[in-house]
One Martini backbone bead per residue (centre of mass of N, CA, C, O) as a GRO file, in nm:
protein
  348
    1MET     BB    1   0.097   0.037   0.021
    2THR     BB    2   0.068   0.365  -0.019
    3LEU     BB    3   0.176   0.630   0.110
    4SER     BB    4   0.106   0.902   0.214
    5VAL     BB    5   0.181   1.225   0.159
    6ALA     BB    6   0.254   1.294   0.456
    7LYS     BB    7   0.450   1.062   0.523
    8ARG     BB    8   0.652   1.120   0.297
    9LEU     BB    9   0.714   1.414   0.373
   10LEU     BB   10   0.810   1.361   0.667
   11ARG     BB   11   1.045   1.175   0.594
   12TRP     BB   12   1.189   1.383   0.415
   13PHE     BB   13   1.212   1.609   0.629
   14ASP     BB   14   1.393   1.460   0.838
   15GLN     BB   15   1.637   1.467   0.619
   16HIS     BB   16   1.582   1.760   0.426
   17GLY     BB   17   1.470   1.973   0.591
   18ARG     BB   18   1.420   2.291   0.720
   19LYS     BB   19   1.558   2.373   1.068
   20ASP     BB   20   1.722   2.683   1.057
   21LEU     BB   21   1.526   2.895   1.055
   22PRO     BB   22   1.461   3.188   1.229
   23TRP     BB   23   1.140   3.131   1.271
   24GLN     BB   24   1.188   2.847   1.433
   25HIS     BB   25   1.367   3.021   1.666
   26PRO     BB   26   1.113   3.065   1.760
   27ARG     BB   27   0.774   2.926   1.684
   28ASP     BB   28   0.591   3.179   1.674
   29ALA     BB   29   0.342   3.375   1.573
   30TYR     BB   30   0.493   3.632   1.494
   31ARG     BB   31   0.726   3.494   1.325
   32VAL     BB   32   0.547   3.348   1.129
   33TRP     BB   33   0.389   3.587   1.020
   34LEU     BB   34   0.628   3.753   0.922
   35SER     BB   35   0.747   3.544   0.726
   36GLU     BB   36   0.496   3.502   0.546
   37VAL     BB   37   0.487   3.793   0.442
   38MET     BB   38   0.777   3.815   0.333
   39LEU     BB   39   0.739   3.543   0.135
   40GLN     BB   40   0.585   3.714  -0.050
   41GLN     BB   41   0.741   3.727  -0.350
   42THR     BB   42   0.987   3.585  -0.171
   43GLN     BB   43   1.279   3.459  -0.092
   44VAL     BB   44   1.447   3.318   0.155
   45SER     BB   45   1.736   3.435   0.097
   46THR     BB   46   1.622   3.727   0.131
   47VAL     BB   47   1.458   3.726   0.405
   48VAL     BB   48   1.651   3.663   0.640
   49GLY     BB   49   1.777   3.938   0.681
   50TYR     BB   50   1.521   4.097   0.727
   51PHE     BB   51   1.415   3.939   0.964
   52GLU     BB   52   1.649   3.981   1.163
   53ARG     BB   53   1.630   4.288   1.164
   54PHE     BB   54   1.336   4.318   1.256
   55VAL     BB   55   1.353   4.151   1.530
   56THR     BB   56   1.575   4.316   1.659
   57ALA     BB   57   1.400   4.580   1.668
   58LEU     BB   58   1.115   4.392   1.672
   59PRO     BB   59   1.058   4.122   1.883
   60THR     BB   60   0.753   4.205   1.910
   61LEU     BB   61   0.429   4.278   1.861
   62ARG     BB   62   0.427   4.527   2.043
   63ASP     BB   63   0.660   4.671   1.918
   64LEU     BB   64   0.526   4.707   1.649
   65ALA     BB   65   0.274   4.864   1.743
   66GLU     BB   66   0.466   5.109   1.874
   67ALA     BB   67   0.575   5.177   1.618
   68ASP     BB   68   0.656   5.375   1.372
   69GLU     BB   69   0.616   5.383   1.036
   70ASP     BB   70   0.907   5.459   0.950
   71THR     BB   71   1.038   5.218   1.096
   72VAL     BB   72   0.895   4.993   0.943
   73LEU     BB   73   0.968   5.094   0.643
   74ALA     BB   74   1.273   5.076   0.683
   75LEU     BB   75   1.282   4.764   0.750
   76TRP     BB   76   1.133   4.703   0.459
   77SER     BB   77   1.329   4.813   0.276
   78GLY     BB   78   1.335   4.618  -0.038
   79LEU     BB   79   1.076   4.417  -0.045
   80GLY     BB   80   0.827   4.546  -0.106
   81TYR     BB   81   0.507   4.575  -0.086
   82TYR     BB   82   0.421   4.797   0.148
   83ARG     BB   83   0.139   4.708   0.239
   84ARG     BB   84   0.237   4.480   0.417
   85ALA     BB   85   0.354   4.660   0.642
   86ARG     BB   86   0.094   4.811   0.711
   87PHE     BB   87  -0.066   4.565   0.792
   88LEU     BB   88   0.113   4.471   1.020
   89HIS     BB   89   0.086   4.721   1.193
   90ARG     BB   90  -0.217   4.721   1.221
   91ALA     BB   91  -0.253   4.430   1.337
   92ALA     BB   92  -0.083   4.474   1.587
   93GLN     BB   93  -0.265   4.687   1.713
   94ILE     BB   94  -0.517   4.507   1.730
   95CYS     BB   95  -0.395   4.295   1.913
   96VAL     BB   96  -0.348   4.483   2.148
   97ALA     BB   97  -0.650   4.588   2.174
   98GLN     BB   98  -0.800   4.277   2.159
   99TYR     BB   99  -0.538   4.040   2.237
  100SER     BB  100  -0.312   4.110   2.440
  101GLY     BB  101  -0.069   4.092   2.223
  102GLU     BB  102  -0.194   3.849   2.049
  103MET     BB  103  -0.241   3.600   1.850
  104PRO     BB  104  -0.493   3.449   1.735
  105ARG     BB  105  -0.651   3.109   1.737
  106ASP     BB  106  -0.865   3.216   1.536
  107TYR     BB  107  -0.948   3.214   1.214
  108ASP     BB  108  -1.153   3.448   1.184
  109ALA     BB  109  -0.972   3.653   1.335
  110LEU     BB  110  -0.730   3.645   1.144
  111VAL     BB  111  -0.878   3.718   0.863
  112ALA     BB  112  -0.967   4.004   0.984
  113LEU     BB  113  -0.694   4.091   0.943
  114PRO     BB  114  -0.470   4.270   0.798
  115GLY     BB  115  -0.328   4.072   0.539
  116ILE     BB  116  -0.491   3.803   0.616
  117GLY     BB  117  -0.530   3.500   0.487
  118ARG     BB  118  -0.577   3.173   0.453
  119SER     BB  119  -0.280   3.078   0.442
  120THR     BB  120  -0.158   3.251   0.672
  121ALA     BB  121  -0.344   3.143   0.888
  122GLY     BB  122  -0.268   2.847   0.860
  123ALA     BB  123   0.034   2.881   0.932
  124ILE     BB  124  -0.007   2.995   1.216
  125LEU     BB  125  -0.183   2.755   1.333
  126ALA     BB  126   0.015   2.522   1.263
  127GLN     BB  127   0.305   2.631   1.354
  128ALA     BB  128   0.232   2.770   1.636
  129TYR     BB  129  -0.035   2.568   1.737
  130GLY     BB  130  -0.089   2.281   1.595
  131LEU     BB  131  -0.318   2.319   1.389
  132ARG     BB  132  -0.552   2.197   1.153
  133PHE     BB  133  -0.423   2.359   0.869
  134PRO     BB  134  -0.406   2.470   0.563
  135ILE     BB  135  -0.199   2.548   0.278
  136LEU     BB  136  -0.140   2.800  -0.019
  137ASP     BB  137   0.125   2.856  -0.160
  138GLY     BB  138   0.327   2.862  -0.428
  139ASN     BB  139   0.467   2.594  -0.365
  140VAL     BB  140   0.218   2.424  -0.311
  141LYS     BB  141   0.077   2.462  -0.583
  142ARG     BB  142   0.299   2.321  -0.745
  143VAL     BB  143   0.284   2.041  -0.619
  144LEU     BB  144  -0.023   1.987  -0.657
  145THR     BB  145  -0.045   2.033  -0.959
  146ARG     BB  146   0.148   1.801  -1.039
  147TYR     BB  147   0.042   1.561  -0.876
  148HIS     BB  148  -0.268   1.607  -1.006
  149GLY     BB  149  -0.281   1.734  -1.290
  150ILE     BB  150  -0.336   2.055  -1.302
  151HIS     BB  151  -0.504   2.270  -1.511
  152GLY     BB  152  -0.439   2.587  -1.504
  153HIS     BB  153  -0.438   2.870  -1.354
  154THR     BB  154  -0.398   2.931  -1.005
  155GLY     BB  155  -0.576   3.207  -1.011
  156GLN     BB  156  -0.809   3.046  -1.060
  157SER     BB  157  -1.093   2.962  -0.894
  158THR     BB  158  -1.122   2.662  -0.983
  159VAL     BB  159  -0.830   2.579  -0.922
  160GLU     BB  160  -0.812   2.678  -0.624
  161LYS     BB  161  -1.036   2.490  -0.520
  162GLN     BB  162  -0.888   2.227  -0.575
  163LEU     BB  163  -0.632   2.287  -0.406
  164TRP     BB  164  -0.775   2.313  -0.132
  165LYS     BB  165  -0.880   2.030  -0.124
  166HIS     BB  166  -0.606   1.889  -0.132
  167ALA     BB  167  -0.469   2.034   0.106
  168ASP     BB  168  -0.669   1.923   0.318
  169ALA     BB  169  -0.644   1.613   0.263
  170HIS     BB  170  -0.318   1.607   0.331
  171THR     BB  171  -0.356   1.708   0.605
  172PRO     BB  172  -0.258   1.635   0.913
  173ALA     BB  173  -0.303   1.595   1.256
  174ALA     BB  174  -0.004   1.528   1.277
  175ARG     BB  175   0.260   1.723   1.239
  176VAL     BB  176   0.164   2.003   1.103
  177ALA     BB  177   0.409   2.182   1.107
  178ASP     BB  178   0.603   2.000   0.948
  179TYR     BB  179   0.430   1.963   0.700
  180THR     BB  180   0.412   2.255   0.602
  181GLN     BB  181   0.723   2.276   0.578
  182ALA     BB  182   0.759   2.041   0.377
  183ILE     BB  183   0.587   2.142   0.132
  184MET     BB  184   0.754   2.406   0.101
  185ASP     BB  185   1.032   2.281   0.064
  186LEU     BB  186   0.978   2.113  -0.183
  187GLY     BB  187   0.909   2.356  -0.366
  188ALA     BB  188   1.186   2.516  -0.311
  189THR     BB  189   1.407   2.251  -0.369
  190VAL     BB  190   1.256   2.043  -0.592
  191CYS     BB  191   0.963   2.167  -0.699
  192VAL     BB  192   1.061   2.355  -0.916
  193ARG     BB  193   1.002   2.543  -1.181
  194SER     BB  194   1.284   2.470  -1.293
  195ARG     BB  195   1.416   2.171  -1.301
  196PRO     BB  196   1.310   1.940  -1.146
  197GLN     BB  197   1.391   1.689  -0.881
  198CYS     BB  198   1.230   1.402  -0.924
  199GLU     BB  199   1.441   1.191  -0.812
  200ALA     BB  200   1.407   1.341  -0.505
  201CYS     BB  201   1.104   1.275  -0.484
  202PRO     BB  202   0.853   1.137  -0.275
  203LEU     BB  203   0.608   1.180  -0.513
  204ALA     BB  204   0.688   1.048  -0.795
  205GLY     BB  205   0.528   0.767  -0.812
  206ASP     BB  206   0.230   0.951  -0.838
  207CYS     BB  207   0.295   1.176  -1.041
  208ILE     BB  208   0.152   1.307  -1.311
  209ALA     BB  209   0.367   1.497  -1.437
  210TYR     BB  210   0.591   1.280  -1.435
  211ARG     BB  211   0.442   1.059  -1.594
  212ASP     BB  212   0.359   1.279  -1.846
  213ASN     BB  213   0.567   1.504  -1.893
  214LEU     BB  214   0.459   1.808  -1.724
  215THR     BB  215   0.659   1.995  -1.568
  216ALA     BB  216   0.679   2.237  -1.784
  217GLN     BB  217   0.348   2.294  -1.784
  218LEU     BB  218   0.350   2.270  -1.472
  219PRO     BB  219   0.218   2.519  -1.414
  220SER     BB  220   0.024   2.724  -1.560
  221ARG     BB  221   0.052   2.999  -1.731
  222LYS     BB  222   0.011   3.318  -1.740
  223PRO     BB  223  -0.118   3.522  -1.931
  224ALA     BB  224   0.004   3.734  -2.140
  225LYS     BB  225   0.110   4.082  -2.064
  226ALA     BB  226   0.147   4.385  -2.144
  227ILE     BB  227   0.405   4.618  -2.044
  228PRO     BB  228   0.423   4.925  -1.962
  229THR     BB  229   0.578   5.254  -2.005
  230ARG     BB  230   0.731   5.484  -1.787
  231THR     BB  231   0.819   5.823  -1.692
  232THR     BB  232   1.086   5.989  -1.496
  233ALA     BB  233   1.208   6.259  -1.289
  234MET     BB  234   1.471   6.269  -1.056
  235LEU     BB  235   1.536   6.489  -0.775
  236ILE     BB  236   1.862   6.587  -0.660
  237LEU     BB  237   1.869   6.782  -0.372
  238ARG     BB  238   2.177   6.935  -0.267
  239ASP     BB  239   2.345   7.067  -0.018
  240ALA     BB  240   2.620   7.188   0.154
  241ARG     BB  241   2.553   6.948   0.378
  242ARG     BB  242   2.450   6.690   0.209
  243ARG     BB  243   2.153   6.724   0.188
  244VAL     BB  244   1.839   6.573   0.111
  245LEU     BB  245   1.548   6.606  -0.063
  246LEU     BB  246   1.231   6.507   0.062
  247GLU     BB  247   0.914   6.330  -0.015
  248ARG     BB  248   0.602   6.243   0.068
  249ARG     BB  249   0.393   6.025  -0.039
  250GLY     BB  250   0.106   5.948  -0.120
  251PRO     BB  251  -0.176   5.719  -0.088
  252LEU     BB  252  -0.127   5.679  -0.388
  253GLY     BB  253   0.005   5.450  -0.570
  254VAL     BB  254   0.324   5.418  -0.558
  255TRP     BB  255   0.474   5.430  -0.264
  256PRO     BB  256   0.292   5.481  -0.023
  257GLY     BB  257   0.425   5.702   0.224
  258LEU     BB  258   0.695   5.740   0.122
  259TRP     BB  259   1.013   5.838   0.088
  260SER     BB  260   1.118   6.066  -0.170
  261LEU     BB  261   1.176   6.199  -0.460
  262PRO     BB  262   1.139   6.435  -0.654
  263GLU     BB  263   0.923   6.496  -0.942
  264ALA     BB  264   0.906   6.479  -1.298
  265ALA     BB  265   0.793   6.411  -1.609
  266ASP     BB  266   1.066   6.544  -1.715
  267ALA     BB  267   1.359   6.703  -1.803
  268THR     BB  268   1.211   6.971  -1.910
  269THR     BB  269   1.060   7.009  -1.608
  270ALA     BB  270   1.275   6.988  -1.381
  271TRP     BB  271   1.375   7.285  -1.333
  272SER     BB  272   1.101   7.415  -1.245
  273THR     BB  273   1.053   7.217  -1.010
  274ALA     BB  274   1.318   7.285  -0.849
  275GLN     BB  275   1.271   7.591  -0.813
  276LYS     BB  276   1.025   7.548  -0.611
  277LEU     BB  277   1.222   7.405  -0.383
  278ALA     BB  278   1.496   7.561  -0.481
  279GLN     BB  279   1.791   7.695  -0.501
  280ILE     BB  280   1.964   7.704  -0.821
  281ASP     BB  281   2.242   7.649  -1.069
  282ASP     BB  282   2.272   7.331  -1.138
  283ALA     BB  283   2.283   7.042  -1.359
  284GLN     BB  284   2.298   6.674  -1.352
  285THR     BB  285   2.300   6.408  -1.570
  286LEU     BB  286   2.220   6.089  -1.514
  287THR     BB  287   2.188   5.764  -1.521
  288SER     BB  288   1.965   5.571  -1.643
  289PHE     BB  289   1.684   5.366  -1.526
  290VAL     BB  290   1.514   5.056  -1.434
  291HIS     BB  291   1.189   4.986  -1.292
  292VAL     BB  292   1.011   4.684  -1.198
  293PHE     BB  293   0.690   4.613  -1.201
  294SER     BB  294   0.419   4.409  -1.224
  295HIS     BB  295   0.264   4.643  -1.434
  296TYR     BB  296   0.537   4.817  -1.484
  297ARG     BB  297   0.769   5.037  -1.628
  298LEU     BB  298   1.036   5.252  -1.498
  299ASP     BB  299   1.177   5.535  -1.624
  300ILE     BB  300   1.474   5.682  -1.486
  301GLU     BB  301   1.581   6.030  -1.446
  302PRO     BB  302   1.852   6.164  -1.300
  303LEU     BB  303   1.898   6.476  -1.114
  304LEU     BB  304   2.164   6.691  -1.013
  305PHE     BB  305   2.144   6.941  -0.743
  306ASP     BB  306   2.395   7.123  -0.644
  307GLY     BB  307   2.390   7.364  -0.397
  308ALA     BB  308   2.132   7.389  -0.268
  309THR     BB  309   1.864   7.614  -0.143
  310ALA     BB  310   1.647   7.652   0.086
  311HIS     BB  311   1.337   7.716   0.137
  312HIS     BB  312   1.139   7.833   0.394
  313GLY     BB  313   0.874   7.648   0.370
  314ILE     BB  314   0.984   7.354   0.428
  315ALA     BB  315   0.997   7.371   0.744
  316ASP     BB  316   0.657   7.368   0.739
  317ASN     BB  317   0.664   7.084   0.585
  318PRO     BB  318   0.584   6.751   0.654
  319GLN     BB  319   0.639   6.643   0.341
  320GLN     BB  320   0.928   6.783   0.389
  321ARG     BB  321   1.290   6.702   0.382
  322TRP     BB  322   1.615   6.735   0.509
  323CYS     BB  323   1.868   6.474   0.471
  324THR     BB  324   2.079   6.283   0.610
  325ALA     BB  325   2.238   5.995   0.611
  326ASP     BB  326   2.142   5.900   0.891
  327GLU     BB  327   1.829   5.952   0.830
  328LEU     BB  328   1.783   5.763   0.588
  329VAL     BB  329   1.794   5.484   0.760
  330THR     BB  330   1.502   5.568   0.913
  331LEU     BB  331   1.353   5.538   0.638
  332GLY     BB  332   1.109   5.490   0.403
  333LEU     BB  333   1.237   5.363   0.105
  334PRO     BB  334   1.272   5.307  -0.200
  335ALA     BB  335   1.499   5.109  -0.333
  336PRO     BB  336   1.598   5.282  -0.580
  337VAL     BB  337   1.643   5.538  -0.407
  338ARG     BB  338   1.847   5.435  -0.211
  339GLU     BB  339   2.056   5.338  -0.422
  340LEU     BB  340   2.099   5.615  -0.550
  341LEU     BB  341   2.200   5.767  -0.297
  342LEU     BB  342   2.434   5.577  -0.226
  343LYS     BB  343   2.583   5.629  -0.497
  344ILE     BB  344   2.585   5.943  -0.544
  345ASN     BB  345   2.641   6.042  -0.219
  346ASP     BB  346   2.816   5.854  -0.057
  347LEU     BB  347   2.633   5.688   0.191
  348ALA     BB  348   2.766   5.398   0.261
   0.00000   0.00000   0.00000
């Protein structure tokens, strides 16, 4: 008789699974939750450093709740999808106000918190509390799609419904924390997107994709969509004290609420925009670069205005500030802006 998926995965996990990830020691609800949110659209190798820096600065859920938004966004800077950080912050504040500073153990209460969906709630309940709840992150979707031979993009509701049914059926009652880690690890290290290591997979014996030579076709790719290109000119206004002028972005659009550089529609309007912000004498056009979002490409042309002199009104504007190198590291900045300033202004 063929062993169940859970038993095979747990045997594999005992030998090959990842047991030294920082959020596993200790594996409490706050650390599991933080890691799950960070791991959305981001690989483990990238997340580890961010996670350790975050929990060093904010070791408990209550610390996160009491932190100011700039501190949270500065710790998050570089991970992208900044709405995730704001949801974390707000959810932590709700947990302090309503749940005595703890993550609730109730599924409905968890999914009612900002930014926590079905899979994240399942991961918290399974890994932190040992409760039997399935998960369905990107790695798990890939494993189940191939194992069961499911065609269609995993974002389609009918496909996702099938995957949740299978995820629930395979989740065991015992060692559920290890099982959820095992199936995520299998997708991350063996059942990978390109060139999966099927010969090392404990599920290969009855995997439909392996049997039918469909691992390159499953999961089905999302239908291609043309990505538009937009352009902007970023203005680096730097004064005699080597401070840089930053503006806080509005609540809509990309990078909402983050501190960033002033922008102009293009290089031809950059000069007049800069003159409204400071007294300037000269401009240097720097090397353009491209930043790619999920839904468009942004062509960025930086212009450096050295020796700028602040207008008096900026001191009274809470959405604008002149920042030193030391102050920059305490603010939430978009990753390309932070990298640009570190490079251009020798702030590293």
